[in-house]
Short mmCIF file of the C-alpha atoms (twelve columns), coordinates in Angstrom:
data_MODEL
# 
_entry.id   MODEL 
# 
loop_
_atom_site.group_PDB 
_atom_site.id 
_atom_site.type_symbol 
_atom_site.label_atom_id 
_atom_site.label_alt_id 
_atom_site.label_comp_id 
_atom_site.label_asym_id 
_atom_site.label_seq_id 
_atom_site.Cartn_x 
_atom_site.Cartn_y 
_atom_site.Cartn_z 
_atom_site.pdbx_PDB_model_num 
ATOM 1   C CA . MET A 1   -24.151 7.524  -57.351 1 
ATOM 2   C CA . VAL A 2   -26.144 7.330  -54.118 1 
ATOM 3   C CA . GLN A 3   -23.188 5.735  -52.355 1 
ATOM 4   C CA . VAL A 4   -20.909 8.553  -53.514 1 
ATOM 5   C CA . VAL A 5   -23.328 11.150 -52.156 1 
ATOM 6   C CA . VAL A 6   -23.545 9.322  -48.825 1 
ATOM 7   C CA . ILE A 7   -19.752 9.177  -48.564 1 
ATOM 8   C CA . ILE A 8   -19.447 12.886 -49.361 1 
ATOM 9   C CA . LEU A 9   -22.074 13.757 -46.771 1 
ATOM 10  C CA . ALA A 10  -20.324 11.574 -44.207 1 
ATOM 11  C CA . ILE A 11  -17.012 13.323 -44.900 1 
ATOM 12  C CA . ILE A 12  -18.665 16.744 -44.598 1 
ATOM 13  C CA . GLY A 13  -20.385 15.686 -41.363 1 
ATOM 14  C CA . ALA A 14  -17.129 14.408 -39.906 1 
ATOM 15  C CA . ALA A 15  -15.354 17.626 -40.881 1 
ATOM 16  C CA . ILE A 16  -18.042 19.746 -39.228 1 
ATOM 17  C CA . GLY A 17  -17.890 17.563 -36.135 1 
ATOM 18  C CA . LEU A 18  -14.137 17.935 -35.867 1 
ATOM 19  C CA . TRP A 19  -14.421 21.683 -36.390 1 
ATOM 20  C CA . LEU A 20  -17.021 21.957 -33.630 1 
ATOM 21  C CA . LEU A 21  -14.849 19.917 -31.279 1 
ATOM 22  C CA . GLY A 22  -12.010 22.302 -32.016 1 
ATOM 23  C CA . GLN A 23  -14.254 25.271 -31.261 1 
ATOM 24  C CA . MET A 24  -15.353 23.709 -27.976 1 
ATOM 25  C CA . LYS A 25  -11.740 23.137 -26.952 1 
ATOM 26  C CA . ARG A 26  -10.846 26.699 -27.924 1 
ATOM 27  C CA . THR A 27  -13.808 27.961 -25.857 1 
ATOM 28  C CA . ARG A 28  -12.667 26.069 -22.761 1 
ATOM 29  C CA . VAL A 29  -9.113  27.398 -23.120 1 
ATOM 30  C CA . LEU A 30  -10.229 31.011 -23.574 1 
ATOM 31  C CA . ALA A 31  -12.639 30.810 -20.628 1 
ATOM 32  C CA . ALA A 32  -9.962  29.357 -18.352 1 
ATOM 33  C CA . GLN A 33  -7.455  32.014 -19.398 1 
ATOM 34  C CA . ALA A 34  -10.019 34.771 -18.786 1 
ATOM 35  C CA . GLU A 35  -10.805 33.604 -15.255 1 
ATOM 36  C CA . ALA A 36  -7.122  33.167 -14.426 1 
ATOM 37  C CA . ALA A 37  -6.361  36.720 -15.573 1 
ATOM 38  C CA . VAL A 38  -9.470  38.289 -14.011 1 
ATOM 39  C CA . PRO A 39  -10.289 36.526 -10.711 1 
ATOM 40  C CA . PRO A 40  -12.958 37.656 -8.211  1 
ATOM 41  C CA . VAL A 41  -11.961 40.834 -6.370  1 
ATOM 42  C CA . GLY A 42  -14.790 41.240 -3.876  1 
ATOM 43  C CA . LYS A 43  -16.987 39.477 -1.390  1 
ATOM 44  C CA . PHE A 44  -19.902 37.096 -1.742  1 
ATOM 45  C CA . LEU A 45  -23.327 37.003 -0.179  1 
ATOM 46  C CA . THR A 46  -26.287 34.767 -0.884  1 
ATOM 47  C CA . ILE A 47  -29.531 36.004 -2.440  1 
ATOM 48  C CA . SER A 48  -32.364 34.199 -4.219  1 
ATOM 49  C CA . THR A 49  -30.240 33.545 -7.327  1 
ATOM 50  C CA . GLY A 50  -27.313 32.062 -5.376  1 
ATOM 51  C CA . ARG A 51  -23.949 33.679 -4.675  1 
ATOM 52  C CA . LEU A 52  -23.685 37.384 -5.480  1 
ATOM 53  C CA . HIS A 53  -20.232 38.863 -6.060  1 
ATOM 54  C CA . TYR A 54  -19.800 42.492 -4.986  1 
ATOM 55  C CA . THR A 55  -17.244 45.039 -3.796  1 
ATOM 56  C CA . ASP A 56  -17.750 47.466 -0.918  1 
ATOM 57  C CA . THR A 57  -15.265 50.332 -0.635  1 
ATOM 58  C CA . GLY A 58  -15.097 53.873 0.658   1 
ATOM 59  C CA . GLY A 59  -16.133 55.434 3.931   1 
ATOM 60  C CA . ASP A 60  -19.285 56.246 5.842   1 
ATOM 61  C CA . GLY A 61  -20.900 58.510 3.250   1 
ATOM 62  C CA . ARG A 62  -24.123 57.838 1.408   1 
ATOM 63  C CA . PRO A 63  -24.041 54.455 -0.343  1 
ATOM 64  C CA . VAL A 64  -23.800 54.425 -4.132  1 
ATOM 65  C CA . ILE A 65  -24.592 51.179 -5.924  1 
ATOM 66  C CA . LEU A 66  -22.949 50.792 -9.342  1 
ATOM 67  C CA . ILE A 67  -25.113 48.724 -11.704 1 
ATOM 68  C CA . HIS A 68  -23.424 47.715 -14.956 1 
ATOM 69  C CA . GLY A 69  -24.980 47.271 -18.371 1 
ATOM 70  C CA . LEU A 70  -25.502 44.454 -20.852 1 
ATOM 71  C CA . GLY A 71  -22.627 41.986 -20.922 1 
ATOM 72  C CA . GLY A 72  -20.639 43.848 -18.289 1 
ATOM 73  C CA . GLN A 73  -19.518 43.136 -14.750 1 
ATOM 74  C CA . LEU A 74  -18.503 45.210 -11.751 1 
ATOM 75  C CA . ARG A 75  -14.924 45.887 -12.929 1 
ATOM 76  C CA . SER A 76  -16.274 47.794 -15.935 1 
ATOM 77  C CA . LEU A 77  -17.399 50.456 -13.438 1 
ATOM 78  C CA . THR A 78  -14.993 50.139 -10.509 1 
ATOM 79  C CA . MET A 79  -11.973 50.491 -12.817 1 
ATOM 80  C CA . THR A 80  -12.570 54.228 -13.071 1 
ATOM 81  C CA . LEU A 81  -15.239 55.138 -10.504 1 
ATOM 82  C CA . ALA A 82  -14.317 53.370 -7.256  1 
ATOM 83  C CA . GLU A 83  -11.390 55.638 -6.360  1 
ATOM 84  C CA . PRO A 84  -12.910 59.104 -7.016  1 
ATOM 85  C CA . LEU A 85  -16.253 58.186 -5.436  1 
ATOM 86  C CA . SER A 86  -14.797 56.500 -2.363  1 
ATOM 87  C CA . HIS A 87  -13.624 59.836 -0.928  1 
ATOM 88  C CA . ASP A 88  -17.202 60.888 -0.192  1 
ATOM 89  C CA . PHE A 89  -19.374 57.815 -0.653  1 
ATOM 90  C CA . ARG A 90  -19.629 54.181 0.319   1 
ATOM 91  C CA . VAL A 91  -19.229 52.558 -3.100  1 
ATOM 92  C CA . ILE A 92  -20.861 49.187 -3.752  1 
ATOM 93  C CA . ALA A 93  -20.577 47.492 -7.124  1 
ATOM 94  C CA . LEU A 94  -22.128 44.172 -8.042  1 
ATOM 95  C CA . ASP A 95  -21.819 41.557 -10.709 1 
ATOM 96  C CA . ARG A 96  -25.477 41.397 -11.690 1 
ATOM 97  C CA . PRO A 97  -26.771 37.829 -11.213 1 
ATOM 98  C CA . GLY A 98  -25.528 35.720 -14.105 1 
ATOM 99  C CA . MET A 99  -22.643 38.051 -14.931 1 
ATOM 100 C CA . GLY A 100 -19.065 38.189 -13.679 1 
ATOM 101 C CA . TYR A 101 -18.854 35.804 -10.733 1 
ATOM 102 C CA . SER A 102 -22.488 36.007 -9.601  1 
ATOM 103 C CA . ASP A 103 -24.815 33.018 -9.925  1 
ATOM 104 C CA . ARG A 104 -28.103 32.914 -11.785 1 
ATOM 105 C CA . PRO A 105 -29.643 29.538 -12.591 1 
ATOM 106 C CA . GLU A 106 -31.642 29.186 -15.780 1 
ATOM 107 C CA . SER A 107 -34.780 28.946 -13.653 1 
ATOM 108 C CA . ALA A 108 -34.210 32.497 -12.353 1 
ATOM 109 C CA . SER A 109 -35.751 35.360 -14.294 1 
ATOM 110 C CA . ALA A 110 -33.748 37.789 -16.433 1 
ATOM 111 C CA . ARG A 111 -36.592 40.325 -16.633 1 
ATOM 112 C CA . ILE A 112 -35.739 43.914 -15.756 1 
ATOM 113 C CA . ASP A 113 -38.259 44.078 -12.911 1 
ATOM 114 C CA . ASP A 114 -36.940 40.848 -11.408 1 
ATOM 115 C CA . GLN A 115 -33.353 42.081 -11.713 1 
ATOM 116 C CA . ALA A 116 -34.553 45.109 -9.746  1 
ATOM 117 C CA . GLY A 117 -35.647 42.624 -7.102  1 
ATOM 118 C CA . TYR A 118 -32.105 41.244 -6.946  1 
ATOM 119 C CA . VAL A 119 -30.794 44.782 -6.356  1 
ATOM 120 C CA . GLU A 120 -33.348 45.203 -3.578  1 
ATOM 121 C CA . GLU A 121 -32.116 41.962 -2.003  1 
ATOM 122 C CA . LEU A 122 -28.586 43.411 -1.975  1 
ATOM 123 C CA . ILE A 123 -29.834 46.627 -0.362  1 
ATOM 124 C CA . ASP A 124 -31.610 44.655 2.345   1 
ATOM 125 C CA . ALA A 125 -28.717 42.253 2.928   1 
ATOM 126 C CA . LEU A 126 -26.249 45.105 3.471   1 
ATOM 127 C CA . GLY A 127 -28.719 47.260 5.397   1 
ATOM 128 C CA . LEU A 128 -28.229 50.241 3.083   1 
ATOM 129 C CA . GLU A 129 -30.100 53.480 3.798   1 
ATOM 130 C CA . LYS A 130 -31.380 55.405 0.773   1 
ATOM 131 C CA . PRO A 131 -28.580 54.508 -1.663  1 
ATOM 132 C CA . ILE A 132 -28.026 56.284 -4.939  1 
ATOM 133 C CA . LEU A 133 -28.303 53.860 -7.839  1 
ATOM 134 C CA . MET A 134 -25.873 54.606 -10.646 1 
ATOM 135 C CA . GLY A 135 -27.082 52.585 -13.607 1 
ATOM 136 C CA . HIS A 136 -25.240 52.409 -16.918 1 
ATOM 137 C CA . SER A 137 -27.079 51.364 -20.104 1 
ATOM 138 C CA . LEU A 138 -29.260 48.339 -19.202 1 
ATOM 139 C CA . GLY A 139 -28.306 49.111 -15.604 1 
ATOM 140 C CA . GLY A 140 -30.248 52.364 -16.034 1 
ATOM 141 C CA . ALA A 141 -33.437 50.469 -16.824 1 
ATOM 142 C CA . ILE A 142 -32.831 48.215 -13.816 1 
ATOM 143 C CA . SER A 143 -32.219 51.257 -11.596 1 
ATOM 144 C CA . CYS A 144 -35.536 52.787 -12.680 1 
ATOM 145 C CA . ALA A 145 -37.300 49.479 -12.094 1 
ATOM 146 C CA . THR A 146 -35.838 49.358 -8.582  1 
ATOM 147 C CA . ALA A 147 -37.097 52.879 -7.839  1 
ATOM 148 C CA . LEU A 148 -40.545 51.846 -9.059  1 
ATOM 149 C CA . ARG A 149 -40.456 48.605 -7.092  1 
ATOM 150 C CA . ALA A 150 -39.078 49.945 -3.798  1 
ATOM 151 C CA . PRO A 151 -39.449 53.754 -3.784  1 
ATOM 152 C CA . ASP A 152 -38.950 54.083 -0.035  1 
ATOM 153 C CA . LYS A 153 -35.538 52.381 -0.238  1 
ATOM 154 C CA . ILE A 154 -33.930 54.499 -2.982  1 
ATOM 155 C CA . GLY A 155 -32.343 57.921 -2.435  1 
ATOM 156 C CA . GLY A 156 -31.837 58.901 -6.066  1 
ATOM 157 C CA . LEU A 157 -30.882 57.780 -9.570  1 
ATOM 158 C CA . ALA A 158 -27.785 58.673 -11.590 1 
ATOM 159 C CA . LEU A 159 -28.505 57.269 -15.041 1 
ATOM 160 C CA . ILE A 160 -25.512 57.126 -17.384 1 
ATOM 161 C CA . ALA A 161 -26.307 56.469 -21.075 1 
ATOM 162 C CA . PRO A 162 -29.357 54.583 -19.812 1 
ATOM 163 C CA . LEU A 163 -31.836 52.380 -21.617 1 
ATOM 164 C CA . LEU A 164 -35.077 54.124 -20.644 1 
ATOM 165 C CA . ARG A 165 -37.505 53.017 -23.364 1 
ATOM 166 C CA . PRO A 166 -37.647 50.451 -26.191 1 
ATOM 167 C CA . SER A 167 -34.705 50.985 -28.513 1 
ATOM 168 C CA . GLU A 168 -34.908 51.055 -32.287 1 
ATOM 169 C CA . MET A 169 -31.134 51.011 -32.752 1 
ATOM 170 C CA . GLN A 170 -29.634 47.647 -33.687 1 
ATOM 171 C CA . ALA A 171 -25.993 47.442 -32.665 1 
ATOM 172 C CA . LYS A 172 -24.008 44.932 -34.717 1 
ATOM 173 C CA . SER A 173 -22.275 43.846 -31.516 1 
ATOM 174 C CA . PHE A 174 -25.572 42.478 -30.188 1 
ATOM 175 C CA . ALA A 175 -26.710 40.672 -33.354 1 
ATOM 176 C CA . ALA A 176 -25.801 37.193 -32.087 1 
ATOM 177 C CA . LEU A 177 -27.570 37.643 -28.751 1 
ATOM 178 C CA . GLY A 178 -31.153 37.274 -29.970 1 
ATOM 179 C CA . ILE A 179 -31.281 33.489 -29.528 1 
ATOM 180 C CA . THR A 180 -34.461 32.656 -27.646 1 
ATOM 181 C CA . ASN A 181 -34.212 28.853 -27.655 1 
ATOM 182 C CA . PRO A 182 -32.292 27.774 -24.506 1 
ATOM 183 C CA . ARG A 183 -30.769 24.667 -26.113 1 
ATOM 184 C CA . MET A 184 -29.563 26.562 -29.163 1 
ATOM 185 C CA . ARG A 185 -28.218 29.329 -26.895 1 
ATOM 186 C CA . ARG A 186 -26.186 26.814 -24.894 1 
ATOM 187 C CA . PHE A 187 -24.917 25.120 -28.064 1 
ATOM 188 C CA . VAL A 188 -23.734 28.397 -29.561 1 
ATOM 189 C CA . ALA A 189 -22.219 29.471 -26.228 1 
ATOM 190 C CA . HIS A 190 -20.077 26.341 -25.929 1 
ATOM 191 C CA . THR A 191 -18.972 26.225 -29.585 1 
ATOM 192 C CA . VAL A 192 -18.701 29.331 -31.769 1 
ATOM 193 C CA . ALA A 193 -19.687 32.324 -29.598 1 
ATOM 194 C CA . VAL A 194 -16.497 32.714 -27.572 1 
ATOM 195 C CA . PRO A 195 -13.938 32.189 -30.397 1 
ATOM 196 C CA . THR A 196 -15.953 34.542 -32.602 1 
ATOM 197 C CA . SER A 197 -16.085 37.160 -29.843 1 
ATOM 198 C CA . ALA A 198 -12.325 36.905 -29.362 1 
ATOM 199 C CA . LYS A 199 -11.746 37.294 -33.098 1 
ATOM 200 C CA . ASN A 200 -14.045 40.331 -33.369 1 
ATOM 201 C CA . ALA A 201 -13.093 41.968 -30.062 1 
ATOM 202 C CA . ASP A 202 -11.550 45.088 -31.618 1 
ATOM 203 C CA . LEU A 203 -14.550 45.720 -33.887 1 
ATOM 204 C CA . THR A 204 -16.975 45.184 -31.009 1 
ATOM 205 C CA . ARG A 205 -15.161 47.581 -28.693 1 
ATOM 206 C CA . THR A 206 -14.951 50.195 -31.437 1 
ATOM 207 C CA . GLU A 207 -18.737 50.153 -31.699 1 
ATOM 208 C CA . ILE A 208 -19.403 50.069 -27.961 1 
ATOM 209 C CA . PHE A 209 -16.818 52.709 -26.982 1 
ATOM 210 C CA . GLY A 210 -16.630 54.763 -30.154 1 
ATOM 211 C CA . PRO A 211 -15.895 57.466 -30.980 1 
ATOM 212 C CA . ASP A 212 -14.034 57.455 -27.656 1 
ATOM 213 C CA . PRO A 213 -10.915 55.254 -27.342 1 
ATOM 214 C CA . VAL A 214 -10.897 52.098 -25.237 1 
ATOM 215 C CA . PRO A 215 -9.104  52.898 -21.957 1 
ATOM 216 C CA . ASP A 216 -5.701  51.313 -21.422 1 
ATOM 217 C CA . GLY A 217 -5.968  48.215 -19.256 1 
ATOM 218 C CA . TYR A 218 -9.670  47.636 -19.902 1 
ATOM 219 C CA . THR A 219 -9.130  44.012 -20.944 1 
ATOM 220 C CA . VAL A 220 -7.947  42.976 -17.468 1 
ATOM 221 C CA . LYS A 221 -8.519  45.845 -15.038 1 
ATOM 222 C CA . GLY A 222 -11.915 46.557 -16.602 1 
ATOM 223 C CA . GLY A 223 -12.780 42.859 -16.756 1 
ATOM 224 C CA . GLY A 224 -13.272 42.777 -20.511 1 
ATOM 225 C CA . LEU A 225 -11.811 39.263 -20.735 1 
ATOM 226 C CA . LEU A 226 -14.678 37.841 -18.676 1 
ATOM 227 C CA . SER A 227 -16.959 38.129 -21.693 1 
ATOM 228 C CA . LEU A 228 -14.995 35.233 -23.219 1 
ATOM 229 C CA . ARG A 229 -16.904 32.558 -21.307 1 
ATOM 230 C CA . PRO A 230 -19.988 30.516 -22.245 1 
ATOM 231 C CA . LYS A 231 -21.699 31.689 -19.041 1 
ATOM 232 C CA . SER A 232 -21.307 35.308 -20.089 1 
ATOM 233 C CA . PHE A 233 -22.767 34.709 -23.549 1 
ATOM 234 C CA . ILE A 234 -25.713 32.729 -22.182 1 
ATOM 235 C CA . ASN A 235 -26.699 35.289 -19.581 1 
ATOM 236 C CA . THR A 236 -26.034 38.298 -21.797 1 
ATOM 237 C CA . SER A 237 -28.315 36.709 -24.399 1 
ATOM 238 C CA . ARG A 238 -30.966 36.051 -21.741 1 
ATOM 239 C CA . ASP A 239 -30.793 39.674 -20.573 1 
ATOM 240 C CA . TYR A 240 -31.005 40.944 -24.144 1 
ATOM 241 C CA . CYS A 241 -34.008 38.797 -25.021 1 
ATOM 242 C CA . ALA A 242 -35.845 39.670 -21.796 1 
ATOM 243 C CA . VAL A 243 -35.668 43.470 -22.197 1 
ATOM 244 C CA . GLY A 244 -38.881 43.752 -24.205 1 
ATOM 245 C CA . GLU A 245 -40.915 41.898 -21.587 1 
ATOM 246 C CA . VAL A 246 -40.850 44.915 -19.270 1 
ATOM 247 C CA . ILE A 247 -39.440 48.073 -20.856 1 
ATOM 248 C CA . VAL A 248 -42.445 48.533 -23.178 1 
ATOM 249 C CA . LYS A 249 -44.651 49.257 -20.163 1 
ATOM 250 C CA . GLN A 250 -42.059 50.477 -17.681 1 
ATOM 251 C CA . TRP A 251 -41.110 53.692 -19.489 1 
ATOM 252 C CA . LYS A 252 -44.676 54.962 -19.283 1 
ATOM 253 C CA . ARG A 253 -44.548 54.847 -15.476 1 
ATOM 254 C CA . TYR A 254 -41.569 57.132 -14.837 1 
ATOM 255 C CA . ASP A 255 -43.856 59.839 -13.485 1 
ATOM 256 C CA . GLU A 256 -44.181 57.539 -10.449 1 
ATOM 257 C CA . ILE A 257 -40.477 57.945 -9.644  1 
ATOM 258 C CA . THR A 258 -40.251 60.657 -7.003  1 
ATOM 259 C CA . CYS A 259 -36.570 60.570 -5.999  1 
ATOM 260 C CA . PRO A 260 -34.013 62.910 -7.660  1 
ATOM 261 C CA . VAL A 261 -32.968 61.745 -11.126 1 
ATOM 262 C CA . ARG A 262 -30.045 62.893 -13.263 1 
ATOM 263 C CA . VAL A 263 -29.353 61.565 -16.780 1 
ATOM 264 C CA . LEU A 264 -26.072 61.836 -18.699 1 
ATOM 265 C CA . TYR A 265 -25.740 61.075 -22.420 1 
ATOM 266 C CA . GLY A 266 -23.151 61.420 -25.163 1 
ATOM 267 C CA . THR A 267 -24.330 62.803 -28.502 1 
ATOM 268 C CA . GLU A 268 -22.322 60.234 -30.496 1 
ATOM 269 C CA . ASP A 269 -23.609 57.154 -28.666 1 
ATOM 270 C CA . ARG A 270 -23.531 54.213 -31.104 1 
ATOM 271 C CA . ILE A 271 -25.551 51.832 -28.928 1 
ATOM 272 C CA . LEU A 272 -28.550 53.929 -27.840 1 
ATOM 273 C CA . ASP A 273 -30.160 56.982 -29.444 1 
ATOM 274 C CA . TYR A 274 -29.574 59.912 -27.089 1 
ATOM 275 C CA . ARG A 275 -32.470 61.793 -28.668 1 
ATOM 276 C CA . LYS A 276 -35.032 59.055 -28.014 1 
ATOM 277 C CA . GLN A 277 -33.564 57.811 -24.744 1 
ATOM 278 C CA . GLY A 278 -32.420 61.179 -23.370 1 
ATOM 279 C CA . VAL A 279 -33.901 64.316 -24.930 1 
ATOM 280 C CA . GLU A 280 -37.425 63.001 -25.549 1 
ATOM 281 C CA . MET A 281 -37.558 61.324 -22.143 1 
ATOM 282 C CA . ALA A 282 -36.495 64.522 -20.383 1 
ATOM 283 C CA . ASP A 283 -39.164 66.420 -22.311 1 
ATOM 284 C CA . ARG A 284 -41.820 63.928 -21.223 1 
ATOM 285 C CA . TYR A 285 -40.532 63.627 -17.638 1 
ATOM 286 C CA . PRO A 286 -39.064 66.996 -16.561 1 
ATOM 287 C CA . HIS A 287 -37.815 65.520 -13.272 1 
ATOM 288 C CA . PHE A 288 -35.353 63.476 -15.369 1 
ATOM 289 C CA . HIS A 289 -32.726 66.234 -15.539 1 
ATOM 290 C CA . LEU A 290 -30.584 65.671 -18.628 1 
ATOM 291 C CA . ASP A 291 -27.000 66.695 -19.391 1 
ATOM 292 C CA . LEU A 292 -25.374 66.044 -22.760 1 
ATOM 293 C CA . ILE A 293 -21.695 65.628 -23.655 1 
ATOM 294 C CA . GLU A 294 -21.023 66.672 -27.224 1 
ATOM 295 C CA . GLY A 295 -19.133 64.070 -29.232 1 
ATOM 296 C CA . ALA A 296 -19.051 61.398 -26.508 1 
ATOM 297 C CA . GLY A 297 -20.012 57.759 -26.951 1 
ATOM 298 C CA . HIS A 298 -21.744 55.109 -24.860 1 
ATOM 299 C CA . MET A 299 -19.180 54.038 -22.254 1 
ATOM 300 C CA . LEU A 300 -19.249 57.264 -20.252 1 
ATOM 301 C CA . PRO A 301 -18.317 55.687 -16.876 1 
ATOM 302 C CA . LEU A 302 -14.964 54.767 -18.447 1 
ATOM 303 C CA . THR A 303 -14.433 57.649 -20.854 1 
ATOM 304 C CA . GLN A 304 -16.079 60.602 -19.088 1 
ATOM 305 C CA . VAL A 305 -15.235 59.855 -15.473 1 
ATOM 306 C CA . ASP A 306 -15.445 63.411 -14.135 1 
ATOM 307 C CA . ARG A 307 -18.861 64.030 -15.680 1 
ATOM 308 C CA . THR A 308 -20.130 60.693 -14.390 1 
ATOM 309 C CA . VAL A 309 -18.920 61.450 -10.869 1 
ATOM 310 C CA . GLU A 310 -20.452 64.944 -11.020 1 
ATOM 311 C CA . THR A 311 -23.794 63.421 -12.050 1 
ATOM 312 C CA . ILE A 312 -23.726 61.231 -8.943  1 
ATOM 313 C CA . ARG A 313 -22.786 64.213 -6.771  1 
ATOM 314 C CA . ALA A 314 -25.653 66.230 -8.264  1 
ATOM 315 C CA . VAL A 315 -28.081 63.499 -7.222  1 
ATOM 316 C CA . ASP A 316 -26.619 63.471 -3.719  1 
ATOM 317 C CA . ARG A 317 -27.038 67.249 -3.425  1 
ATOM 318 C CA . ALA A 318 -30.659 66.987 -4.521  1 
ATOM 319 C CA . ILE A 319 -31.646 64.370 -1.938  1 
# 
């Protein structure tokens, strides 16, 4: 009887091993296909985390730095914003360290305040004078952290569906990201995370974009495919797990931000609660001027382009 049990366990173990090998192969194929379809489109400079991938377009107007949210990369903002903004602004978008084609070793911090330091390094490296920071979602928290860290270097903040305080909403799309053990995170990233993400892509985008439709061409032009890489899962998980280390205290310091601030939220956001993150924050901090879009979701830079651009222009007028 014991021998039978051992044989059964061995067969099950072998089957699991073969399945995991298949998942690893599938992960490598998907990652290679993603990078072939969505190659780097910008320039590189070196900061403390290694190579930083960024684009720099437009004329001699005030610089605007586009800072993407959790799991994103620069194409998720430049797809819709680079052209309309470039008429009047110098438009700089970055792959935040660890995302897109920017480096971030495991030894480098994922904390919001340290990510603000990486933005400051970009500002210094390019010699930018009083840029406007346009931060979407997690990029909003990083934008605020940058204004707190380097107030003399920031012209204003355009915060689009921003994370401004601890969030009580639990998006299903983020459920797998809460892995705090680095070894387990790497294991999941190189086995099941990418094939599962590919399988559930439509459901995930419905939650993130909804109730708005996903723009045509987002998969390639918007860089959506780049999420199908182990690197993306690892660093998105690190960002997600690091949020609480800073945001709990940061949101109580927003009275220290003295530059012009504009906030834009959709009332049907499925990722962040516009009442907690928008309305209540504007009530507490009146200099956070809030505009709401009835019926709009979370991905406003892609679905509400005109309102996003107008928010940036409003900040520029207020400087």
